[in-house]
C-alpha positions as CSV (number, residue, x, y, z in Angstrom):
1,M,107.6,102.6,5.1
2,K,104.9,100.2,5.7
3,E,102.3,102.8,4.0
4,D,104.6,102.7,1.2
5,G,104.5,99.2,0.9
6,I,108.3,98.8,1.1
7,V,109.0,95.1,2.2
8,V,111.5,95.2,5.0
9,S,114.3,92.8,5.1
10,S,114.5,90.6,8.3
11,M,117.8,92.5,9.5
12,T,116.1,95.7,9.4
13,F,113.7,94.4,11.5
14,K,116.1,92.6,14.1
15,V,117.7,96.4,14.4
16,I,114.3,97.6,15.3
17,L,113.9,94.9,17.5
18,D,117.0,95.3,19.4
19,A,116.7,98.8,19.3
20,F,113.3,98.5,21.3
21,I,114.7,96.0,23.6
22,R,117.6,98.1,24.6
23,S,115.5,101.1,25.6
24,G,112.7,99.0,27.4
25,K,110.3,99.3,25.0
26,F,109.0,95.5,25.1
27,D,105.7,96.7,24.1
28,W,106.7,98.1,20.5
29,A,109.0,95.0,20.3
30,L,106.2,92.5,20.6
31,E,103.9,94.9,18.2
32,V,106.9,94.8,15.6
33,L,107.2,91.4,15.8
34,D,103.7,90.9,15.1
35,D,103.9,93.5,12.2
36,M,106.8,90.8,10.7
37,E,104.5,87.6,11.1
38,Q,101.8,89.8,9.2
39,V,103.5,91.1,6.0
40,G,104.9,87.2,5.9
41,T,108.5,88.2,6.8
42,K,110.4,84.9,6.9
43,L,111.9,85.0,10.4
44,S,114.8,83.2,11.5
45,P,115.0,81.1,15.1
46,Y,117.5,83.5,16.3
47,M,115.2,86.4,15.5
48,Y,112.8,85.2,18.4
49,N,115.6,85.6,21.2
50,S,115.7,89.0,20.8
51,V,111.4,88.6,21.9
52,L,112.4,86.1,24.1
53,V,114.2,88.7,26.2
54,A,112.2,90.9,26.0
55,L,109.4,88.6,27.2
56,I,111.5,87.8,30.1
57,R,112.0,91.4,31.2
58,K,108.4,92.1,30.8
59,N,107.7,89.0,33.5
60,Q,105.9,87.1,31.1
61,L,107.7,83.9,31.9
62,G,105.0,81.5,30.8
63,L,104.6,82.9,27.2
64,A,108.5,83.2,27.0
65,L,108.7,79.2,28.2
66,S,106.4,78.4,25.1
67,M,108.6,80.4,23.0
68,F,111.8,79.0,24.0
69,Y,110.4,75.4,23.6
70,K,109.7,76.2,19.5
71,L,113.2,78.1,19.5
72,V,115.2,74.8,21.3
73,E,113.2,72.5,18.6
74,A,114.3,74.6,15.9
75,S,117.8,74.8,17.2
76,G,117.6,78.5,17.6
77,A,118.1,79.3,21.5
78,D,121.3,80.6,22.1
79,S,123.2,80.6,26.0
80,I,122.1,84.4,26.2
81,C,118.9,83.9,26.3
82,V,118.8,80.6,27.8
83,N,120.4,82.5,31.0
84,E,117.9,85.3,30.9
85,L,115.1,82.6,31.1
86,L,116.9,81.0,34.2
87,V,117.8,83.7,36.0
88,A,114.2,84.7,36.1
89,F,113.1,81.1,36.7
90,R,115.3,81.2,40.0
91,K,114.6,85.0,41.2
92,A,111.2,83.9,41.0
93,G,111.6,80.5,42.9
94,M,110.2,78.1,39.9
95,R,112.3,75.4,41.0
96,L,110.6,72.9,38.4
97,E,110.5,75.2,35.3
98,F,114.3,76.1,36.1
99,K,115.2,72.2,35.4
100,R,113.2,71.8,33.0
101,V,114.8,74.3,31.0
102,F,117.9,73.2,32.2
103,E,117.6,69.1,31.1
104,K,115.8,70.4,27.7
105,F,118.9,72.8,26.7
106,R,121.0,70.0,27.8
107,E,119.4,67.0,26.1
108,K,119.5,69.0,22.4
109,G,123.3,69.1,23.2
110,F,123.5,72.8,23.8
111,E,126.5,73.7,25.9
112,F,126.8,76.3,28.9
113,D,128.6,79.6,28.7
114,T,130.6,80.4,31.8
115,R,127.9,82.5,33.2
116,G,125.6,79.9,32.5
117,Y,127.2,77.3,34.5
118,N,127.4,80.2,37.5
119,I,123.8,80.5,37.0
120,C,122.8,77.1,37.5
121,I,125.6,76.3,40.0
122,H,124.0,79.2,42.5
123,A,120.4,78.4,41.9
124,F,121.0,74.8,42.7
125,G,123.1,75.4,45.5
126,C,120.4,77.4,47.0
127,W,117.9,74.9,46.8
128,G,120.4,72.3,48.5
129,D,121.4,70.5,45.6
130,L,125.0,70.2,46.6
131,H,125.5,67.0,44.1
132,T,124.1,69.2,40.6
133,S,126.4,72.1,41.9
134,L,129.5,70.0,42.3
135,M,128.7,68.3,39.0
136,L,128.8,71.1,36.8
137,Y,131.9,72.3,38.5
138,N,133.4,68.9,37.4
139,E,132.3,69.4,33.7
140,M,133.7,73.1,33.6
141,R,136.8,71.8,35.0
142,D,136.9,69.1,32.7
143,R,136.8,71.2,29.4
144,G,140.6,71.5,29.3
145,P,142.7,74.5,29.7
146,G,141.8,75.7,26.0
147,S,138.3,76.1,26.5
148,A,136.9,79.5,27.1
149,V,134.5,77.7,29.6
150,K,136.6,77.5,32.8
151,P,135.8,78.2,36.7
152,D,136.3,82.0,37.6
153,L,135.5,83.9,40.6
154,C,131.8,84.1,40.5
155,T,131.9,79.9,40.2
156,Y,133.8,80.0,43.6
157,N,131.9,82.4,45.1
158,S,128.7,80.2,44.2
159,L,130.3,77.1,45.3
160,I,131.3,78.6,48.6
161,R,127.9,79.7,49.4
162,V,126.5,76.4,48.3
163,L,128.8,74.9,50.9
164,C,127.9,77.1,53.8
165,A,124.1,76.7,52.9
166,V,124.5,72.7,53.3
167,G,126.3,73.2,56.6
168,K,129.8,72.5,55.5
169,V,131.6,75.7,56.4
170,N,134.8,73.8,57.1
171,D,134.6,72.9,53.5
172,A,133.6,76.3,52.6
173,L,136.8,77.6,54.5
174,A,139.1,75.5,52.8
175,V,137.8,76.2,49.3
176,W,138.1,80.1,50.2
177,E,141.4,79.8,51.0
178,E,142.5,78.2,47.5
179,L,140.3,81.2,46.0
180,K,142.7,83.4,47.4
181,E,145.6,81.5,46.3
182,S,143.9,80.6,42.5
183,G,144.9,84.0,41.4
184,H,141.3,85.3,41.5
185,E,141.1,88.3,43.8
186,P,138.0,88.0,46.4
187,D,135.8,90.8,45.9
188,D,133.2,92.2,48.3
189,F,130.8,89.9,47.5
190,S,133.2,87.5,48.3
191,Y,133.9,88.5,51.9
192,R,130.1,88.9,52.5
193,T,129.5,85.1,51.5
194,I,131.9,83.6,53.9
195,I,131.3,86.1,56.8
196,Q,127.5,85.4,56.4
197,G,128.5,81.6,56.4
198,C,130.4,81.8,59.3
199,C,127.9,83.6,61.4
200,K,125.2,81.5,60.7
201,S,127.5,78.3,61.8
202,Y,128.6,80.3,65.1
203,R,132.5,80.4,63.8
204,M,132.7,84.0,64.8
205,D,136.6,83.8,65.4
206,D,137.0,83.0,61.5
207,A,134.4,85.6,60.6
208,I,136.0,88.2,62.4
209,R,139.2,87.6,61.1
210,N,137.7,87.7,57.3
211,F,136.0,90.9,58.3
212,N,139.2,92.7,59.3
213,E,141.1,91.0,56.3
214,M,138.3,92.5,54.0
215,Q,139.0,96.1,55.7
216,Y,142.9,95.6,55.2
217,N,142.4,94.9,51.3
218,G,140.3,97.9,50.6
219,F,136.5,96.9,51.2
220,R,133.9,98.6,53.1
221,P,131.6,96.7,55.1
222,D,128.3,97.5,53.9
223,T,124.9,97.2,56.1
224,V,124.5,93.9,55.4
225,V,127.9,92.3,56.5
226,C,128.0,94.4,59.6
227,N,124.1,93.2,60.4
228,S,125.5,89.2,59.7
229,L,128.2,90.2,62.4
230,L,126.1,91.5,65.0
231,D,123.6,88.7,64.9
232,G,126.5,86.3,65.3
233,L,128.1,87.7,68.5
234,F,125.0,88.1,70.3
235,K,124.3,84.5,69.3
236,V,127.3,82.8,70.9
237,R,126.6,85.7,73.9
238,K,129.5,88.4,73.2
239,L,127.4,91.4,74.1
240,K,130.2,93.6,74.7
241,E,131.8,92.9,71.6
242,A,128.5,93.5,69.5
243,C,127.5,97.0,71.4
244,E,131.2,98.0,70.3
245,L,130.7,96.8,66.9
246,F,127.4,99.0,66.5
247,E,129.3,101.8,67.9
248,K,131.9,101.5,65.0
249,M,129.6,100.6,62.7
250,V,128.2,104.2,63.5
251,N,131.2,105.9,63.2
252,D,132.5,104.5,60.6
253,G,129.1,105.7,58.5
254,V,127.8,102.3,57.7
255,R,124.0,103.1,57.3
256,A,121.9,101.5,60.2
257,S,118.7,99.7,58.6
258,C,115.7,98.8,60.4
259,W,117.0,95.0,60.3
260,T,119.8,96.2,62.0
261,Y,117.9,97.7,65.0
262,N,115.9,94.4,64.8
263,V,118.9,92.4,65.7
264,L,120.0,94.3,68.5
265,I,116.6,94.2,70.0
266,D,116.1,90.8,69.9
267,G,120.2,90.2,71.0
268,L,119.7,92.3,73.7
269,F,116.6,90.5,74.9
270,K,118.3,86.8,74.4
271,N,121.1,88.1,76.6
272,G,119.5,89.0,79.8
273,R,118.9,92.8,78.7
274,A,115.3,93.2,78.3
275,V,115.3,96.4,79.9
276,A,117.7,97.7,77.8
277,A,116.1,96.3,74.4
278,Y,112.5,97.6,75.5
279,T,114.1,100.9,76.2
280,L,115.5,100.9,72.8
281,F,112.1,100.0,71.2
282,C,110.3,103.1,72.6
283,D,113.0,105.2,71.7
284,L,113.1,104.4,68.1
285,K,109.1,104.6,68.5
286,K,109.2,108.1,69.9
287,K,111.8,108.9,66.8
288,G,109.2,107.3,64.3
289,Q,111.6,105.5,62.0
290,Y,113.7,101.9,62.2
291,V,110.4,100.3,63.9
292,D,108.4,97.9,61.4
293,A,105.9,94.7,62.1
294,I,109.2,92.5,62.8
295,T,110.3,94.8,65.5
296,Y,106.6,94.3,67.0
297,S,106.7,90.8,66.3
298,I,110.1,90.6,68.8
299,V,108.7,92.5,71.5
300,I,105.9,90.9,71.5
301,L,107.2,87.5,71.4
302,N,109.7,88.1,74.4
303,L,106.4,89.6,76.2
304,C,104.6,86.4,75.6
305,R,107.6,84.5,77.1
306,E,107.2,86.4,80.2
307,D,103.7,85.8,80.4
308,Q,102.6,89.7,80.0
309,I,100.0,89.1,77.4
310,D,98.0,91.9,77.9
311,R,100.7,94.1,77.4
312,A,101.5,92.5,74.1
313,L,97.8,92.4,72.9
314,E,98.0,96.6,73.8
315,L,101.5,96.6,71.3
316,V,99.2,94.5,68.8
317,E,96.5,97.0,68.6
318,E,99.2,100.4,68.7
319,M,100.6,98.1,65.5
320,E,97.6,98.4,64.0
321,A,97.6,102.4,64.7
322,R,100.8,102.6,63.0
323,G,99.7,100.9,59.8
324,F,101.7,97.5,60.4
325,V,99.9,94.4,59.1
326,V,100.0,91.8,62.0
327,D,101.5,88.8,60.3
328,L,100.8,84.8,60.7
329,L,104.3,84.9,63.1
330,T,102.9,87.3,65.8
331,I,99.5,85.7,65.1
332,T,101.1,82.1,66.5
333,T,103.3,83.9,69.4
334,L,99.9,85.4,70.6
335,L,97.5,82.4,70.0
336,I,100.2,79.9,72.2
337,G,100.3,82.3,75.2
338,L,96.7,82.6,75.4
339,Y,96.3,79.3,75.4
340,K,99.1,78.7,77.8
341,Q,97.0,81.1,80.2
342,G,93.9,79.3,79.5
343,S,92.4,82.4,77.6
344,W,91.6,80.8,74.6
345,N,88.4,82.8,74.7
346,S,90.6,86.0,74.4
347,S,91.6,85.2,71.0
348,E,88.4,86.9,69.8
349,R,90.0,90.4,70.9
350,L,93.6,89.4,68.8
351,M,91.2,88.9,65.9
352,K,89.3,92.3,66.2
353,H,93.3,94.0,65.8
354,V,94.2,92.2,62.7
355,R,94.7,94.4,59.8
356,N,94.6,91.9,57.0
357,G,91.1,90.6,56.9
358,N,92.2,88.1,54.3
359,M,94.3,86.2,57.1
360,V,91.6,86.4,59.6
361,L,89.4,84.5,57.5
362,N,91.9,82.1,56.7
363,V,93.1,81.5,60.1
364,L,89.3,81.3,61.6
365,R,87.9,78.9,58.5
366,W,91.7,76.7,59.1
367,R,90.7,76.7,62.8
368,A,86.8,75.2,62.3
369,E,88.1,72.8,59.5
370,M,90.8,71.5,61.5
371,E,88.7,71.2,64.6
372,A,85.9,69.5,62.6
373,S,88.3,66.8,61.1
374,M,90.0,66.5,64.5
375,R,86.6,65.5,65.7
376,G,86.0,63.0,63.0
377,S,86.5,59.0,63.7
378,Q,89.9,57.2,63.9
379,D,90.4,54.9,60.6
380,K,90.1,51.8,62.7
381,R,92.6,50.1,59.9
382,K,95.1,52.5,61.8
383,D,94.5,51.4,65.1
384,F,97.5,49.0,65.5
385,T,99.7,50.7,63.0
386,P,102.4,52.8,64.4
387,M,102.6,56.4,62.9
388,F,106.4,56.5,62.9
389,P,107.5,52.8,62.3
390,S,111.1,52.0,62.9
391,K,113.2,49.1,63.6
392,G,115.9,49.6,66.3
393,N,116.3,52.3,69.2
394,L,117.7,56.0,69.6
395,S,120.7,54.5,70.8
396,E,121.8,53.2,67.3
397,I,121.5,56.9,65.9
398,M,125.4,56.7,65.0
399,S,124.4,54.2,62.1
400,L,122.0,56.7,60.9
401,I,124.2,60.0,61.1
402,N,127.3,57.9,60.0
403,R,125.3,57.3,56.5
404,S,126.6,60.2,54.7
405,P,125.6,61.0,51.2
406,L,129.0,61.8,50.1
407,D,130.1,58.3,51.6
408,P,131.0,56.0,48.8
409,G,132.0,53.3,51.3
410,P,133.3,52.1,54.4
411,D,136.8,52.7,53.1
412,R,136.6,56.5,52.1
413,E,136.3,59.7,54.6
414,F,134.0,61.9,54.5
415,A,134.7,65.0,52.3
416,S,135.7,67.1,55.5
417,D,138.9,64.5,55.5
418,V,139.4,65.1,51.5
419,G,143.2,65.0,51.9
420,E,143.0,61.3,52.5
421,T,140.7,60.5,49.7
422,K,142.2,58.4,46.8
423,H,141.4,59.3,43.1
424,D,143.2,57.9,40.3
425,E,142.8,61.3,38.3
426,K,144.6,64.0,40.2
427,N,145.8,67.1,38.6
428,L,148.7,67.9,40.2
429,W,148.9,71.1,38.4
430,S,145.4,72.4,39.6
431,T,145.1,75.8,41.7
432,S,142.1,74.3,43.7
433,P,142.9,70.6,44.7
434,Y,140.8,70.4,48.2
435,M,137.6,71.7,45.4
436,D,138.8,69.2,43.0
437,Q,138.6,66.3,45.4
438,L,135.2,67.4,46.7
439,A,133.9,67.0,43.0
440,N,135.2,64.0,42.6
441,Q,133.8,62.5,45.7
442,I,130.7,63.8,44.3
443,K,131.3,62.2,40.8
444,C,132.0,58.9,42.4
445,N,127.9,59.2,43.8
446,N,124.7,59.6,41.6
447,H,122.9,61.0,44.5
448,F,123.0,63.8,47.2
449,H,120.4,65.3,49.7
450,Q,120.7,67.9,51.8
451,T,121.4,66.2,55.5
452,F,122.3,69.2,57.6
453,S,120.5,72.9,57.2
454,V,122.4,76.0,58.7
455,S,119.1,77.7,58.6
456,R,117.0,76.9,61.7
457,G,113.3,75.2,61.3
458,Q,110.7,78.2,61.6
459,R,107.2,77.9,63.1
460,V,106.3,80.2,60.3
461,Q,107.9,79.6,57.1
462,E,106.3,82.8,55.9
463,K,106.5,81.7,52.1
464,G,103.2,83.0,51.1
465,V,99.5,81.4,50.4
466,E,101.3,78.2,49.3
467,S,102.6,77.3,52.5
468,F,100.0,78.5,54.7
469,D,98.3,75.1,55.4
470,I,101.8,74.2,57.1
471,D,102.1,77.3,58.6
472,M,99.2,76.7,60.6
473,V,99.4,72.7,61.0
474,N,103.1,74.3,62.7
475,T,101.1,76.8,64.6
476,Y,98.7,74.5,66.0
477,L,101.1,71.6,67.1
478,S,103.1,74.5,68.9
479,I,99.6,75.0,71.0
480,F,98.8,71.5,71.5
481,L,102.5,70.3,72.4
482,A,103.2,73.4,74.7
483,K,100.0,72.2,76.7
484,G,101.5,68.7,76.7
485,N,98.1,67.5,74.4
486,L,100.9,64.9,72.4
487,S,98.2,62.5,71.6
488,V,95.7,65.4,69.8
489,A,98.9,66.8,68.2
490,C,100.2,63.1,66.3
491,K,96.4,62.9,65.6
492,L,96.8,66.6,63.8
493,F,100.2,65.6,62.2
494,E,98.5,62.6,60.7
495,K,95.4,64.1,59.5
496,F,97.4,66.7,57.4
497,T,100.1,64.0,56.3
498,D,97.2,62.1,54.4
499,M,95.9,65.2,52.9
500,G,99.5,65.3,51.4
501,I,100.9,68.3,53.2
502,D,104.8,67.7,53.4
503,P,106.0,68.4,57.0
504,V,109.0,70.8,57.3
505,N,111.7,70.2,59.8
506,Y,110.2,72.3,62.3
507,T,107.5,70.2,62.5
508,Y,109.7,66.7,62.7
509,N,111.5,68.9,65.5
510,S,108.4,69.6,67.4
511,M,107.3,66.0,67.3
512,M,110.6,64.5,68.7
513,T,110.8,67.3,71.3
514,S,107.6,65.9,73.1
515,F,108.6,62.5,72.7
516,V,111.7,63.0,74.4
517,K,110.0,64.7,77.3
518,K,107.6,61.6,77.5
519,G,110.4,59.2,77.1
520,Y,109.1,57.8,73.6
521,F,112.7,57.0,72.6
522,N,111.7,54.7,69.8
523,E,109.3,56.8,68.3
524,V,112.0,59.7,68.2
525,W,114.0,56.9,66.1
526,G,111.0,56.5,63.7
527,V,110.8,60.4,63.2
528,L,114.4,60.5,62.5
529,H,113.9,57.5,59.9
530,M,111.1,59.8,58.4
531,M,112.9,62.8,58.1
532,G,115.8,60.8,55.9
533,E,113.1,58.9,53.7
534,K,111.3,62.6,53.1
535,L,114.5,64.0,52.5
536,C,113.9,66.4,55.0
537,P,117.2,68.1,56.3
538,T,118.2,68.2,59.9
539,D,119.2,71.3,61.6
540,I,121.1,71.8,65.0
541,A,117.8,71.8,66.8
542,T,117.1,68.4,65.4
543,Y,120.7,67.5,67.1
544,N,119.6,69.4,69.9
545,I,117.1,66.9,70.6
546,I,119.0,63.7,69.7
547,I,121.4,64.6,72.6
548,Q,118.6,65.4,75.1
549,G,117.1,62.3,74.5
550,L,120.3,60.3,74.6
551,G,121.3,62.2,78.0
552,K,117.9,60.8,79.4
553,M,118.8,57.0,78.0
554,G,122.2,57.7,80.3
555,R,124.3,57.4,76.6
556,A,126.4,60.3,77.2
557,D,129.4,58.5,75.1
558,L,127.1,58.1,72.4
559,A,126.0,62.2,72.4
560,S,129.8,62.9,72.6
561,A,130.2,60.7,69.8
562,I,127.3,62.6,67.5
563,L,129.3,65.8,68.5
564,D,132.3,64.9,67.2
565,Q,130.5,63.3,64.2
566,L,128.9,66.9,63.5
567,N,132.1,68.7,63.6
568,K,133.8,66.6,61.0
569,Q,130.5,66.8,58.7
570,G,131.0,70.3,58.7
571,G,128.0,71.4,61.3
572,Y,128.3,73.7,64.1
573,L,127.3,74.1,67.3
574,D,125.3,76.6,69.2
575,I,125.3,77.4,73.2
576,V,122.2,75.4,73.8
577,M,124.1,72.3,72.2
578,Y,126.7,72.8,74.2
579,N,124.3,73.2,77.3
580,T,122.6,70.0,76.6
581,L,125.8,67.9,76.3
582,L,127.3,69.5,79.3
583,N,124.3,68.4,81.3
584,A,124.1,65.0,79.6
585,L,128.0,64.5,80.7
586,G,127.6,65.6,84.1
587,K,124.4,64.0,84.9
588,D,126.2,61.0,83.9
589,G,129.4,61.3,86.2
590,R,131.5,62.4,83.3
591,L,133.0,65.5,84.8
592,E,136.3,65.7,83.4
593,E,134.8,65.6,79.7
594,A,132.6,68.2,80.8
595,N,135.0,70.3,81.8
596,R,136.9,69.7,78.7
597,L,133.6,70.4,76.2
598,F,133.0,73.8,78.7
599,E,137.2,74.6,77.3
600,Q,136.0,73.7,73.8
601,M,132.9,75.8,73.9
602,R,135.3,78.8,75.1
603,S,137.8,78.4,72.6
604,S,135.8,78.3,69.8
605,G,134.2,81.8,70.5
606,I,131.0,80.6,72.4
607,N,130.6,83.1,75.6
608,P,129.2,80.8,78.5
609,D,125.4,82.0,79.6
610,I,123.5,81.6,82.8
611,V,122.4,78.2,81.7
612,T,126.1,76.9,81.2
613,F,127.2,78.2,84.5
614,N,124.1,76.9,86.7
615,I,124.5,73.6,85.1
616,L,128.2,73.4,86.2
617,I,128.1,74.7,89.2
618,Q,124.9,71.6,90.0
619,V,126.6,69.2,88.6
620,H,130.0,69.4,90.3
621,S,128.3,70.0,93.6
622,K,126.1,67.3,93.4
623,A,129.6,65.3,92.9
624,G,131.0,66.7,95.7
625,R,133.5,69.1,94.3
626,V,132.8,71.9,95.8
627,K,136.2,74.1,95.0
628,E,135.1,73.6,91.2
629,A,131.6,74.7,91.9
630,Y,133.0,78.0,93.4
631,K,135.2,78.1,90.5
632,F,132.2,78.5,88.2
633,L,130.3,80.6,90.5
634,K,133.2,83.4,90.7
635,M,133.6,82.8,86.8
636,M,130.0,83.6,86.1
637,L,129.9,86.6,88.4
638,D,133.3,88.2,86.8
639,A,131.5,87.8,83.3
640,G,129.0,89.9,84.9
641,I,126.3,87.3,84.6
642,S,123.6,87.5,87.4
643,P,122.4,85.0,89.2
644,N,118.8,83.8,88.8
645,Y,116.3,81.4,90.8
646,V,118.1,78.2,89.5
647,T,121.2,79.7,91.0
648,D,119.7,80.6,94.2
649,T,118.9,77.2,94.4
650,T,122.0,75.4,93.0
651,L,123.7,77.4,96.1
652,D,121.6,76.5,98.7
653,F,122.4,73.2,97.5
654,L,126.1,73.9,97.7
655,D,126.1,76.0,101.0
656,K,124.5,72.4,103.1
657,E,127.3,70.6,100.9
658,I,130.0,72.8,102.3
659,E,128.6,72.6,105.9
660,K,128.4,68.8,105.6
661,L,132.3,69.1,104.8
662,R,133.0,71.0,107.6
663,Y,131.0,69.2,110.0
664,E,133.1,65.7,108.2
665,K,136.4,67.7,108.9
666,A,135.6,68.5,112.4
667,S,134.6,65.1,113.2
668,I,137.8,64.0,111.9
669,K,139.7,66.4,113.7
670,L,138.0,65.6,116.6
671,N,138.6,61.7,116.1
672,N,142.3,62.4,116.4
673,I,142.7,64.2,119.2
674,D,140.5,61.6,120.9
675,G,143.1,59.0,119.7
676,S,146.1,61.1,120.5
677,I,144.6,61.4,124.2
C-alpha cells in the first residue's frame, strides 16, 4: 500500500497499531506511528493512547510521561492509558512521577474508573499515605449507588493492606469482618493480606484463625502464606507450633522455598536452638539447594553475636567460593564484630573476599571521606547549640503520643473507638459502616502522616545506590555506639544531616538507645520531636526505647499508659516490649501489675522466653516473694526452657533468701518455745 501510494486512513492505522501492541511488537508499533506522521495522516489524540501503552510496556517511562502530558493538554488521555502509566510508576517506585500524573489527571477534570481508584488507593497506602487512600475511598463511596464506580473486592483488599502497613491492625480486622458481610467473597489475596498483617503485628491467634478459615473455604495456602505464619510463630516463641506447621506444609505439598528455610534457620537461632539451626544449614549446603546469600548472612550474624568472628570470616570465603555476593548487611555485621573485638585491621581480610568490587570501593572511599570529615574542626557557631533541641522531658511523653493525626479534637476518640464517633452524614444502609467511619474521620482532617510502622527499622535498607549514604551512616553509627563512643556517633549524625541526608527510623532509634543507656532523657525527648518533624514513623523498637527510658526514670506508671495507648492506636507489642515493661514494673515494686501483664502476654499468644522468666524470678526474689519466684522457675522448666547464667545468678540470690527465711522462722519458733517455758 505504501509503495502504490495509497493513502491509508487513520482508522486503518489504528487497527495496525493495536494489532502490533496486542502481539507484543512494540518496536513495529512505533515504526507505524513514524510512518503515519511522515505521510501526514491526521491523527486523533486517542490514536496516541495505544502508543503510550506500548511505550509503558517497553519500559520507556520517560518518553511515555512526556507523551502523556501532550495527551492531557489535548484532552485525549483515557483511563486505560492512565492506569497503565500509574501501575508502571508504582512498580518502579517512582512516587513523585506517580503523584504528578495523579494530580494532572484530576486537575483536568478527568474521572478515574474503579480500577484507577484501586490502583491509587493501593499505591498511596504502600507509601504510608493513609489520608489519600481513605480520601479516594470517600470519593468512590460518594459517587452514589447509580454510578458504575464503586468499591469492590480489590478496594477492600487494598484498604486492608494499607491499614496493616501503617500499623492499624485492629482497624484492618474490623474492615475484614465487614468485607465478609458486604456481599463480596474474599479471595486468596484477601486471606494472604490479612494473615500477613496479623503475623507482622504478633496477632498469631487471629492469623491462625484466618488461616484455618482460608482452608475451610477451599483456598490452598501458598508458600508466601506459610512463610508468614512460620515467621510469626517463631517471633512469638511458639517453636513447637512452627515446626508442626513446617511438617504440615511439606506433607500438604506446599513447596518450601529458599526463603522458607531462611525463616526456619533464623527462627531456630532466635529461639535458642543454635545447634539445630547450624545443623540444618550444613545439611542444606550438602544438598546444594535452598541456600543463598541471605542464609549465609543469617548464620554469620549469629556467629558474630557469639563472638566467633574467625568462623564468620571463613563463611565469607565460602560464600565467595560458591559465587554468592557478599552484601552490605553482611559487611556491616562483620565490621561491627571486628570492631567489638578490637580487630579493626582484620577488616582488610574481609575486603579481600567481597565479590562485588564496586561495593568494596564504595565502602572504602566512604570510610576514608567519613574519617576525614570527622577530623575536621567543629563549627564554632554550634558549640552551644543542642543537636536535639526540645522543651520538656521524656516524662511528658503522653502529650506527644496522644497527639494522633486522626484526632480532630479533644472530644473525639481515635479511629479504633470509631463506634462512638459522631457524624452527621451517616448512611444507615451502608454495608461497611466501620470503613465509612474511618473515611469520615479522615474527611474531617486535611493531613495525615504515618505515626507507627509495622516494619521494624533495618540497619541497612538495601534500596540500591541512592540509599548507600544512609546505609553507611547506620553502619558506622552501629559500630561507634557498640563501643560506647556516643560523642563520635553524634558528630557523625550531625555531619550527614547537615549534608541533607535524611535519617531513617533505625538511625533515630540507635541514637535514642545510647542516650537512654547514658541517662540523657532530655536528648531522647528531643530525638522524638525531631522524628515527628521529619515525618519519620516510629516503630516497635522506638516504643521499647521509650519504655526502657521511663523505667530508668522510675516512671513505670507512664510506661503502662503508653502500652494502653499503643493498643488503642492499633499497634502491637512484641516480646521485647513485654520484657522491657515487666522489668520496669518489677523494679518499681508494681508486682501485681507485672503479673497481670505476664498473663496478658500469654493470652495474646506470645510465649515467654528465658529473658521473661529471668526478670520475673529476679523481681519476685528481691521482693521476698519466694513462692512466686519458684512458681515462675517451675513454669520455665515445664516449658522446656533451659536456665542460663543469669538464671543461675538469680537462683543463688533466691537460695540465700530461702535460707534467710528459714533462719527467721527458726528464730521465731525458738523464741515462742522460750516464752512458753
